[in-house]
C-alpha positions as CSV (number, residue, x, y, z in Angstrom):
1,M,38.9,53.6,-32.5
2,R,39.1,56.4,-30.0
3,K,40.7,55.4,-26.6
4,L,38.6,56.4,-23.5
5,K,40.1,59.1,-21.6
6,L,41.4,58.8,-18.1
7,P,38.8,60.9,-16.6
8,G,36.1,58.9,-18.1
9,L,37.5,55.8,-16.8
10,F,37.4,57.2,-13.4
11,F,33.9,58.5,-14.1
12,I,32.9,54.7,-14.6
13,L,34.7,53.6,-11.8
14,F,32.6,56.2,-9.7
15,V,29.4,55.6,-11.0
16,F,30.0,52.0,-10.6
17,Q,31.1,51.9,-7.0
18,H,28.2,54.5,-6.1
19,C,25.8,51.9,-7.8
20,S,27.2,49.2,-5.7
21,E,27.1,51.3,-2.5
22,T,23.4,52.3,-3.3
23,T,22.7,48.6,-3.6
24,K,24.6,47.4,-0.6
25,N,23.1,50.3,1.6
26,A,19.5,49.6,0.5
27,P,17.2,48.7,3.4
28,E,16.6,44.9,4.0
29,F,12.8,45.6,4.1
30,Y,10.3,47.2,2.3
31,T,7.4,49.2,4.1
32,A,3.8,50.1,3.4
33,D,5.2,53.4,1.9
34,D,7.0,51.3,-0.8
35,Y,3.7,50.0,-2.4
36,K,3.1,52.4,-5.1
37,T,6.8,52.6,-6.2
38,T,8.0,49.3,-6.3
39,R,7.6,47.4,-9.6
40,K,5.1,44.6,-9.1
41,I,3.1,42.3,-11.5
42,D,-0.3,40.6,-10.6
43,A,0.0,37.3,-12.7
44,H,-3.6,36.2,-12.4
45,V,-6.3,38.5,-13.4
46,H,-9.6,38.0,-15.8
47,I,-10.5,41.2,-17.8
48,L,-13.6,40.6,-19.5
49,T,-14.4,43.8,-20.9
50,S,-12.7,46.4,-23.3
51,D,-13.1,49.2,-20.5
52,A,-9.4,49.8,-19.6
53,S,-10.2,51.4,-16.2
54,F,-8.7,48.4,-14.1
55,I,-5.7,48.5,-16.2
56,R,-5.0,52.0,-15.4
57,Q,-5.8,51.4,-11.8
58,S,-3.3,48.7,-11.8
59,R,-0.7,50.8,-13.3
60,E,-1.2,53.5,-10.8
61,D,-0.3,51.0,-8.1
62,G,2.7,49.7,-9.8
63,F,1.1,46.7,-11.4
64,R,1.6,44.9,-14.8
65,L,-0.9,42.4,-15.4
66,L,-1.4,38.8,-17.0
67,D,-4.8,38.5,-18.4
68,I,-5.7,34.9,-18.4
69,N,-8.4,33.4,-21.0
70,V,-10.5,30.5,-19.4
71,D,-12.7,27.8,-20.8
72,A,-15.4,28.3,-18.4
73,P,-19.1,28.7,-18.9
74,S,-19.9,31.2,-16.3
75,V,-17.9,33.8,-18.4
76,R,-17.7,35.3,-21.9
77,P,-16.6,32.6,-25.0
78,F,-13.0,32.3,-24.7
79,E,-12.8,33.6,-28.2
80,E,-14.4,37.0,-26.9
81,Q,-11.7,37.3,-24.3
82,R,-9.2,36.8,-26.5
83,A,-10.2,39.5,-28.8
84,I,-10.5,41.6,-25.8
85,A,-6.9,40.8,-24.6
86,I,-5.5,41.7,-27.8
87,Q,-7.2,45.0,-28.2
88,H,-5.8,45.8,-24.7
89,L,-2.4,44.5,-25.9
90,R,-2.6,46.9,-28.8
91,N,-4.0,50.1,-26.7
92,F,-1.3,49.4,-24.0
93,K,2.4,49.0,-25.7
94,D,4.3,49.7,-22.5
95,S,4.2,46.3,-21.3
96,S,1.1,47.1,-18.9
97,I,-0.6,43.8,-19.7
98,A,0.3,40.5,-21.2
99,Y,-2.1,37.7,-22.1
100,A,-2.6,33.9,-21.5
101,A,-4.5,31.9,-23.9
102,T,-7.0,28.9,-23.4
103,F,-8.6,26.5,-25.7
104,S,-12.0,24.6,-25.9
105,V,-12.7,21.0,-25.0
106,A,-16.0,21.0,-26.4
107,N,-15.5,18.9,-29.2
108,W,-12.9,16.7,-27.3
109,N,-14.5,13.6,-28.6
110,D,-13.7,14.8,-32.3
111,S,-10.9,12.7,-34.3
112,D,-9.3,16.1,-35.0
113,W,-9.7,17.8,-31.6
114,A,-6.0,17.9,-31.1
115,E,-5.0,19.4,-34.4
116,K,-7.6,22.0,-34.5
117,T,-6.3,23.0,-31.0
118,I,-2.7,23.4,-31.9
119,A,-3.9,25.1,-34.9
120,Y,-5.9,27.6,-32.8
121,L,-3.0,28.1,-30.2
122,K,-0.6,28.9,-33.0
123,D,-2.8,31.6,-33.8
124,C,-3.0,32.8,-30.2
125,F,0.9,32.8,-30.0
126,A,1.0,34.6,-33.2
127,K,-1.1,37.4,-31.9
128,G,0.8,37.6,-28.5
129,A,-0.2,35.3,-26.1
130,I,2.6,34.0,-23.8
131,A,1.1,31.1,-21.8
132,V,-1.8,28.5,-21.9
133,K,-4.1,28.1,-19.3
134,I,-6.2,24.9,-18.7
135,W,-9.2,25.2,-16.4
136,K,-10.8,22.8,-14.0
137,N,-13.4,21.5,-16.6
138,V,-10.6,19.2,-17.2
139,G,-11.0,16.7,-14.5
140,M,-14.4,17.8,-13.2
141,N,-16.7,18.4,-16.4
142,L,-15.1,16.8,-19.3
143,R,-16.2,13.4,-20.2
144,D,-15.2,11.1,-22.8
145,K,-17.6,8.7,-25.1
146,E,-18.2,6.4,-22.3
147,G,-19.2,9.0,-20.0
148,K,-16.0,8.8,-18.0
149,L,-14.2,12.0,-16.5
150,V,-11.3,13.2,-18.4
151,M,-8.5,13.9,-16.4
152,I,-5.3,16.1,-17.5
153,D,-3.1,13.1,-17.7
154,N,-5.2,11.5,-20.4
155,P,-2.9,10.6,-23.3
156,R,-5.1,12.7,-25.6
157,F,-3.6,15.6,-23.8
158,D,0.1,14.6,-24.6
159,T,0.0,16.1,-28.0
160,I,-1.1,19.5,-26.7
161,L,1.6,19.4,-23.8
162,N,4.3,18.1,-26.0
163,F,3.6,21.1,-28.5
164,L,3.8,23.7,-25.6
165,V,7.2,22.3,-24.6
166,S,8.4,22.2,-28.1
167,R,7.3,26.3,-28.2
168,H,9.0,26.8,-24.8
169,I,5.4,27.8,-23.6
170,P,4.4,27.7,-20.0
171,L,1.2,25.9,-18.7
172,I,-0.9,27.6,-16.4
173,G,-3.3,24.7,-14.8
174,H,-6.3,25.1,-12.4
175,F,-6.9,21.7,-11.7
176,G,-9.4,20.3,-9.1
177,E,-10.7,22.7,-6.4
178,P,-9.2,23.6,-3.0
179,K,-9.6,20.7,-0.4
180,N,-12.4,22.6,1.3
181,C,-14.7,21.9,-1.8
182,W,-15.3,18.5,-0.3
183,E,-16.3,19.8,3.0
184,P,-19.6,21.4,4.3
185,L,-20.0,25.2,4.3
186,D,-19.5,25.4,8.2
187,K,-16.3,23.1,8.1
188,M,-14.5,25.4,5.2
189,T,-11.3,27.1,6.7
190,V,-11.4,30.3,4.6
191,N,-14.5,32.5,4.2
192,D,-13.9,33.2,0.7
193,Y,-15.1,29.5,0.1
194,K,-18.2,29.8,2.0
195,H,-19.1,32.8,-0.1
196,Y,-18.0,30.9,-3.5
197,Y,-19.6,27.6,-2.9
198,K,-22.6,28.9,-1.7
199,A,-23.1,31.0,-4.7
200,N,-21.9,28.0,-6.9
201,P,-23.1,24.7,-5.6
202,Q,-22.7,23.1,-8.9
203,Y,-19.0,23.1,-8.1
204,H,-19.5,22.4,-4.3
205,M,-18.3,18.6,-4.4
206,Y,-19.5,17.9,-1.0
207,L,-22.9,18.3,-2.4
208,H,-22.2,16.0,-5.3
209,P,-20.8,12.7,-3.6
210,G,-19.2,10.2,-6.0
211,I,-18.2,12.4,-9.1
212,T,-14.7,12.7,-7.9
213,T,-12.5,12.9,-5.2
214,Y,-9.9,15.7,-4.2
215,E,-7.1,13.0,-4.4
216,D,-8.1,12.0,-7.9
217,Q,-7.7,15.4,-9.3
218,I,-4.0,16.0,-7.6
219,M,-3.0,12.5,-8.5
220,A,-3.8,13.1,-12.2
221,R,-2.1,16.5,-12.3
222,D,1.2,15.0,-10.6
223,H,1.1,11.9,-13.0
224,M,1.0,14.7,-15.9
225,L,4.0,16.3,-14.5
226,E,5.6,12.9,-14.3
227,K,5.1,12.6,-17.7
228,H,6.2,16.0,-18.8
229,R,9.1,16.8,-17.1
230,D,10.3,19.5,-19.6
231,L,6.9,21.2,-19.4
232,R,7.3,24.6,-17.4
233,F,4.1,24.4,-15.2
234,V,2.1,27.0,-13.0
235,G,-0.2,25.6,-10.8
236,A,-2.8,28.2,-10.4
237,H,-4.4,28.8,-6.6
238,L,-1.4,27.4,-4.8
239,G,-1.5,24.4,-7.3
240,S,-4.8,23.4,-5.3
241,L,-2.6,22.5,-2.5
242,E,-3.4,25.5,-0.5
243,W,-4.5,23.7,2.6
244,S,-0.9,22.2,3.5
245,L,2.6,23.9,3.4
246,D,4.2,20.3,3.5
247,E,2.4,19.3,0.5
248,L,3.3,21.9,-1.3
249,A,6.8,21.6,-0.5
250,K,6.6,18.0,-1.4
251,R,5.9,19.2,-5.1
252,F,8.1,21.6,-5.3
253,D,11.0,19.1,-4.3
254,K,9.5,16.6,-6.9
255,F,8.9,19.0,-9.6
256,P,11.6,21.5,-10.4
257,N,9.8,22.8,-13.1
258,M,6.8,23.6,-11.3
259,A,5.9,26.9,-9.7
260,V,2.6,28.3,-8.2
261,D,0.7,31.3,-8.4
262,M,-1.2,33.0,-5.1
263,A,-4.5,33.8,-7.0
264,E,-7.0,34.1,-4.5
265,R,-5.0,32.0,-2.1
266,V,-3.0,34.4,-0.3
267,S,-5.6,33.9,2.5
268,H,-4.2,30.5,3.0
269,F,-0.8,32.0,4.1
270,E,-2.6,34.4,6.4
271,L,-4.3,31.2,7.8
272,D,-0.9,29.5,8.1
273,A,0.6,32.7,9.5
274,I,-2.0,32.3,12.4
275,N,-1.5,28.6,13.1
276,D,2.6,28.9,12.7
277,W,4.0,32.2,11.8
278,Q,7.6,30.8,11.8
279,K,6.9,27.9,9.6
280,T,4.9,30.0,7.3
281,R,7.7,32.5,7.2
282,D,10.4,29.9,6.8
283,F,8.5,27.9,3.9
284,V,8.0,31.3,1.9
285,I,11.6,31.9,2.1
286,K,12.9,28.8,1.4
287,Y,10.5,28.5,-1.9
288,Q,10.9,32.2,-3.0
289,D,11.9,31.3,-6.2
290,R,8.6,29.0,-7.0
291,L,5.8,31.5,-5.5
292,I,4.3,34.2,-8.0
293,Y,1.9,37.1,-6.9
294,G,-1.9,36.9,-8.3
295,T,-5.4,38.1,-7.4
296,D,-7.7,36.3,-9.6
297,I,-9.4,39.7,-9.7
298,I,-12.4,39.5,-12.3
299,V,-13.5,42.6,-14.5
300,D,-16.6,42.6,-16.9
301,D,-18.9,45.2,-18.2
302,K,-21.0,45.0,-15.0
303,T,-18.3,46.1,-12.8
304,D,-18.5,49.3,-11.0
305,T,-15.5,51.4,-11.9
306,A,-15.4,53.2,-8.5
307,E,-16.0,50.2,-6.4
308,M,-13.2,48.1,-8.5
309,R,-10.7,50.4,-8.2
310,K,-11.0,50.8,-4.2
311,T,-11.5,46.9,-3.8
312,A,-8.4,46.1,-6.2
313,H,-6.3,48.8,-4.4
314,D,-7.2,47.9,-0.7
315,T,-7.1,44.1,-1.6
316,R,-3.5,44.4,-3.1
317,L,-2.2,46.8,-0.2
318,T,-3.3,44.5,2.6
319,H,-1.4,41.8,0.8
320,W,1.5,43.8,0.4
321,K,1.6,44.8,4.1
322,F,1.1,41.1,4.8
323,F,4.6,40.0,2.9
324,T,6.5,43.3,3.8
325,T,5.9,44.3,7.4
326,D,5.0,42.6,10.8
327,D,2.0,44.5,11.4
328,M,-1.1,43.0,12.8
329,L,-3.6,42.7,10.3
330,R,-7.2,41.7,9.1
331,S,-8.9,40.4,6.3
332,S,-12.3,39.4,5.4
333,S,-11.0,35.9,4.4
334,V,-10.0,35.0,7.8
335,D,-11.8,35.6,11.0
336,S,-8.6,36.2,13.4
337,A,-5.9,39.0,13.3
338,F,-2.6,37.8,11.7
339,K,1.0,38.8,11.7
340,G,2.8,40.0,8.7
341,L,5.6,38.0,7.3
342,K,8.0,40.8,6.8
343,L,10.1,39.0,4.3
344,P,13.3,40.4,2.9
345,R,13.1,42.9,0.2
346,E,15.1,40.5,-2.3
347,V,12.2,37.5,-1.4
348,V,9.6,40.2,-2.1
349,D,10.6,41.3,-5.4
350,K,10.9,37.6,-6.5
351,I,7.1,37.1,-5.4
352,Y,6.0,40.4,-7.0
353,F,8.1,40.5,-10.1
354,K,11.2,38.5,-10.9
355,N,9.4,35.1,-10.5
356,A,6.6,36.2,-12.9
357,Q,9.2,37.0,-15.4
358,K,11.2,34.0,-15.0
359,W,8.1,31.3,-15.0
360,L,6.1,33.3,-17.8
361,P,8.2,34.9,-20.0
362,G,7.3,37.8,-22.1
363,I,4.9,38.9,-19.1
């Protein structure tokens, strides 16, 4: 074995020292100008088209994507969603995109439902899925043979969840709805909900009293986590605890294997910043390892490409400014201006990149 010559050793020491000095001298905060050049992950999108314009636009803005399949009646059948995701995986081999599978509960009452579901998920993992998503139809629509709502803590799900644990596959869970769902439109705290529930009254629980409560949904989710302590869990949409930093903190403290994504819920941090800026900033810094950036952007064959590019860019840039600067900002989600949190760059790096890699390996 040839020995390293002394000049080579000096060179290695010089490079190591230079890299250390570069890291040490890096600015403590990002700026708006760093947006495109900083690596980022949008860990919650829905791509329902073979058109790759959205993926390319995201890549131009420095984003990798997690395309999440969902068992929802308002979108394409999830088998078609999977085919589209796999097509994009094959076409983008540079890690621009990863995908999360889902499964059907249409045959929930069949005796072989769990067996067939596990077989389907095995096939999904063989074809590249890195996580599994369960949607709000569990808890809000799915019913057993007696007509009773089926919650996520139902023992029949244990077989599926234990299988995910054995394969080290994370679960992304959208259980329940934001607490605003049980309020009239004029009492809702965020404008996004007013638009969504006006267009989707079937999910506006205020109009359907007696079906289920917000507390029912959260209690069932928490009970599921108590039963499956080893399950790596990402609560979609701030874990449906968007209304209270204190309540979200309680879950983080109780469930060390729980993280949340911010998909379509950054607006709540904006609202929190209006109400108590310091508390909001302190919360994000304290739980910097448990928060994952996501947007919930949906693109399909009807999406106008030019409009999509502008909306995606503008939305994400506003979010970036909120987390990285202390500028006064505005968004359509809340009625008042709000001050950016100006988080340290190490916190921003976790929210936008490192946490997704930690909680959703393979992304």
